[in-house]
C-alpha positions as CSV (number, residue, x, y, z in Angstrom):
1,M,4.3,3.7,3.7
2,P,5.2,5.9,0.7
3,V,5.6,4.1,-2.9
4,I,7.7,6.3,-5.0
5,T,7.8,5.2,-8.8
6,F,9.5,6.1,-11.6
7,A,8.3,5.8,-15.3
8,N,8.7,6.7,-19.0
9,T,7.3,5.2,-21.9
10,K,10.3,5.9,-23.8
11,G,13.2,3.7,-23.0
12,G,16.7,4.9,-22.9
13,A,15.6,8.2,-20.4
14,G,17.3,7.2,-17.2
15,K,14.7,5.7,-15.8
16,T,16.2,2.7,-13.9
17,T,19.2,4.8,-13.1
18,M,17.3,7.3,-11.3
19,A,15.1,4.7,-9.4
20,L,18.4,2.6,-8.1
21,V,20.4,6.0,-7.3
22,V,17.2,7.2,-4.8
23,A,16.9,3.7,-3.4
24,G,20.3,3.2,-2.6
25,E,20.4,6.8,-1.3
26,L,17.3,6.0,1.0
27,A,19.2,2.9,2.3
28,K,22.2,4.5,2.8
29,R,20.0,6.9,5.2
30,G,18.8,3.8,7.2
31,F,15.1,3.3,5.9
32,R,13.8,0.1,4.7
33,V,13.9,0.0,0.7
34,A,11.9,-2.5,-1.1
35,M,12.7,-1.8,-4.9
36,L,10.3,-3.4,-7.6
37,D,11.9,-4.1,-10.8
38,A,9.0,-4.5,-12.8
39,D,10.8,-3.5,-16.4
40,P,10.8,-6.3,-18.7
41,Q,14.2,-5.4,-19.2
42,Q,15.3,-6.9,-15.7
43,W,18.1,-4.5,-15.5
44,V,18.2,-3.9,-11.5
45,S,17.6,-7.6,-11.2
46,R,20.7,-8.7,-13.1
47,W,22.7,-5.6,-11.0
48,M,21.1,-7.0,-7.9
49,V,23.3,-10.8,-8.5
50,R,26.2,-9.4,-8.1
51,M,25.4,-6.9,-5.4
52,A,26.4,-7.3,-1.7
53,K,23.3,-8.4,0.6
54,M,22.5,-5.1,2.2
55,S,20.1,-5.7,5.4
56,K,17.2,-2.6,4.8
57,F,17.7,-2.8,0.9
58,S,15.8,-5.6,-0.9
59,I,15.1,-6.1,-4.7
60,I,11.9,-8.1,-6.0
61,A,11.9,-9.1,-9.6
62,D,9.3,-10.5,-11.7
63,I,6.4,-7.9,-11.3
64,D,3.7,-8.0,-13.1
65,A,0.0,-6.4,-13.4
66,D,-0.9,-10.0,-11.9
67,N,1.0,-9.5,-8.7
68,I,1.9,-5.8,-8.7
69,E,-0.8,-4.7,-6.0
70,K,-0.3,-7.6,-3.5
71,T,3.3,-7.3,-3.6
72,I,3.3,-3.7,-3.1
73,K,0.7,-4.0,-0.3
74,D,2.7,-6.6,1.3
75,L,6.5,-4.6,1.2
76,K,4.4,-1.8,2.6
77,K,3.8,-4.1,5.6
78,R,7.8,-3.6,6.3
79,N,9.7,-1.2,4.2
80,D,9.7,2.7,5.3
81,Y,10.0,3.1,1.1
82,V,9.0,1.3,-1.6
83,V,10.5,1.9,-4.9
84,V,8.7,0.9,-8.4
85,D,10.9,0.9,-11.5
86,L,8.0,0.5,-14.2
87,P,8.6,-0.8,-17.4
88,G,8.5,1.5,-20.7
89,G,5.7,1.3,-23.4
90,V,1.9,2.1,-22.5
91,T,0.8,-1.7,-21.1
92,P,-1.7,-2.4,-18.5
93,L,1.3,-2.6,-15.8
94,L,2.1,1.1,-16.6
95,A,-1.2,2.1,-15.6
96,K,-1.8,-0.3,-12.6
97,G,1.6,1.0,-11.0
98,L,0.9,4.3,-11.4
99,G,-2.8,3.9,-9.7
100,L,-0.5,2.3,-7.0
101,S,1.9,5.1,-6.4
102,D,1.9,7.7,-3.7
103,H,4.2,9.9,-5.9
104,V,5.6,9.3,-9.8
105,F,8.5,10.8,-10.5
106,V,8.8,10.9,-15.0
107,P,12.1,11.3,-15.5
108,V,12.9,13.1,-19.0
109,Q,16.8,13.8,-20.7
110,G,16.6,17.4,-22.5
111,C,15.3,15.7,-25.7
112,A,11.9,16.0,-27.8
113,L,11.5,11.8,-27.6
114,D,12.0,11.8,-23.8
115,A,9.9,14.3,-23.3
116,A,7.1,12.6,-25.4
117,G,7.6,9.7,-23.5
118,G,6.8,11.7,-20.2
119,A,3.4,13.4,-21.6
120,Q,2.5,9.8,-22.2
121,V,2.4,8.9,-18.6
122,L,1.6,12.6,-17.5
123,D,-1.8,11.6,-20.1
124,I,-2.5,8.4,-18.1
125,L,-2.3,10.4,-14.2
126,K,-4.9,13.2,-16.1
127,K,-7.1,10.1,-17.2
128,L,-6.8,8.5,-13.7
129,K,-8.1,12.0,-12.0
130,S,-10.9,12.8,-14.4
131,E,-12.0,9.5,-14.9
132,C,-11.4,7.4,-11.7
133,D,-11.0,10.1,-9.5
134,I,-7.9,8.8,-8.6
135,H,-5.1,11.8,-8.2
136,I,-1.8,10.6,-7.9
137,A,1.3,13.5,-7.3
138,H,3.8,13.7,-9.5
139,S,7.1,15.5,-10.7
140,V,9.1,15.6,-13.8
141,A,12.8,15.0,-13.0
142,L,15.6,16.3,-15.7
143,T,18.1,13.2,-16.4
144,R,21.6,13.2,-17.5
145,V,22.0,16.8,-17.7
146,S,25.1,18.2,-18.4
147,S,26.9,19.9,-15.4
148,I,28.6,22.5,-18.0
149,I,26.1,23.6,-20.7
150,T,22.8,23.6,-20.5
151,T,21.1,22.6,-23.9
152,R,19.2,24.6,-26.3
153,A,16.5,21.0,-26.2
154,L,16.7,20.8,-22.5
155,L,15.8,24.7,-22.3
156,A,12.7,23.7,-24.9
157,V,12.0,21.0,-22.7
158,K,11.9,22.8,-19.4
159,G,9.7,25.7,-21.5
160,M,7.3,23.2,-22.5
161,L,6.7,21.3,-19.2
162,A,5.9,25.5,-17.6
163,Q,3.6,26.2,-20.4
164,Q,1.6,23.2,-19.3
165,G,2.2,23.8,-15.4
166,V,3.8,20.6,-14.9
167,H,6.0,20.1,-11.6
168,V,9.5,19.8,-12.2
169,L,12.3,18.7,-9.6
170,A,14.6,21.4,-9.1
171,T,17.6,19.1,-8.8
172,P,18.4,17.3,-12.0
173,L,20.2,13.5,-12.1
174,I,23.6,15.2,-13.7
175,E,25.7,13.0,-16.0
176,R,28.2,11.5,-13.9
177,A,30.4,8.2,-14.9
178,A,29.2,7.0,-11.5
179,Y,26.0,6.7,-12.3
180,R,27.0,4.3,-15.1
181,D,30.1,2.4,-13.3
182,M,27.4,1.2,-10.2
183,F,26.0,-1.1,-12.6
184,D,29.5,-2.4,-14.1
185,A,30.6,-3.1,-10.5
186,G,27.3,-4.3,-9.2
187,T,27.3,-2.0,-6.2
188,L,25.8,1.2,-4.9
189,I,27.2,4.1,-5.7
190,D,28.6,4.9,-1.8
191,A,30.7,1.4,-2.6
192,L,32.4,2.7,-5.6
193,D,36.6,3.2,-5.6
194,P,36.6,6.8,-5.5
195,E,40.5,6.3,-7.0
196,A,38.8,4.4,-10.0
197,V,35.6,6.6,-10.7
198,S,36.0,10.4,-12.1
199,N,34.0,12.9,-9.6
200,L,32.8,10.2,-7.2
201,A,32.1,12.6,-5.0
202,K,30.2,15.0,-7.0
203,A,27.7,11.9,-8.1
204,Q,27.0,11.4,-4.2
205,D,26.3,14.9,-3.0
206,N,23.9,15.4,-6.6
207,A,22.3,11.8,-5.0
208,R,22.0,13.6,-1.6
209,L,20.3,16.7,-3.3
210,L,18.0,14.5,-5.2
211,V,16.5,12.3,-2.5
212,D,16.2,15.6,-0.3
213,E,14.2,16.7,-2.8
214,I,12.1,13.7,-3.6
215,A,11.6,13.0,0.7
216,Q,10.0,16.2,0.7
217,F,7.4,15.1,-1.3
218,A,6.8,11.6,0.4
219,P,8.1,11.7,3.5
220,V,8.1,8.7,6.0
221,P,4.9,9.3,8.3
222,V,6.0,9.3,12.1
223,K,5.4,7.1,14.0
224,V,4.3,7.6,17.4
225,P,5.9,4.5,19.9
226,K,2.7,3.1,21.6
227,T,4.4,3.9,25.5
228,A,4.1,7.9,24.3
229,K,0.5,7.4,23.0
230,S,-0.7,5.7,26.0
231,T,1.1,8.3,28.1
232,A,-0.7,11.3,25.9
233,T,-4.4,9.3,26.0
234,A,-3.7,9.4,30.0
235,K,-2.5,12.9,30.4
236,A,-5.3,13.9,28.1
237,K,-7.7,12.0,30.7
238,A,-6.5,13.4,33.7
239,E,-6.3,17.2,32.5
240,T,-10.6,16.6,31.4
241,P,-12.2,18.5,34.2
242,R,-14.6,15.9,35.9
243,K,-18.3,16.5,36.8
244,T,-19.3,16.2,40.1
245,A,-22.2,15.2,41.3
246,A,-24.3,18.0,42.3
247,A,-23.0,19.4,38.3
248,K,-24.2,16.2,36.9
249,K,-27.4,16.5,38.9
250,A,-27.9,20.1,37.6
251,A,-27.0,18.4,34.2
């Protein structure tokens, strides 16, 4: 099952927020989602303590370079998606987590520092490809983007990424109060009170569109029921022409 990872070596890029919004939206759609809190700050794990239990959404804390591979391997067996929030900084855990991913999303705000942190992640992915022959699909995801204006800094970041040929998601995570309030409330954005949170519906629509796009790059493989497999196999055998005794003798 797909392992989607969110990584930026610079803190404050909106990495954890985007990872949690995406994981929550996937769970809302009925997928079984496991989220790995590999960030030393453990923001998601702290938030989890206050969250009501969800049957298809789990959060796993205390992830390090020694246990991340086995943890992901085990979780893939019983979940549709594994979402990983990797730590900031260049660490063995970051490199290992990137190498275990099916698709890496690099959250970047419209500023030079965020772009530099994202560039470090992209450099690691390039080294994995050139030195280890490990090809990891990746995209930059713009975060905390104003819904009203496009800043010069954001335009500069987009231009730089375009020059480098880096894929950028068409749907950014817009700056919305709901994405901050979900941490204070200890819940996902769909459980927030629309009377208490401004523009909640717009935040929910933004999350939906973002996950629609992400799911195109990391789709869940379609499982074929065993009965359907057996029927298809039997049908194929039945349709295969059988050689007659004369034909076998002639052959």
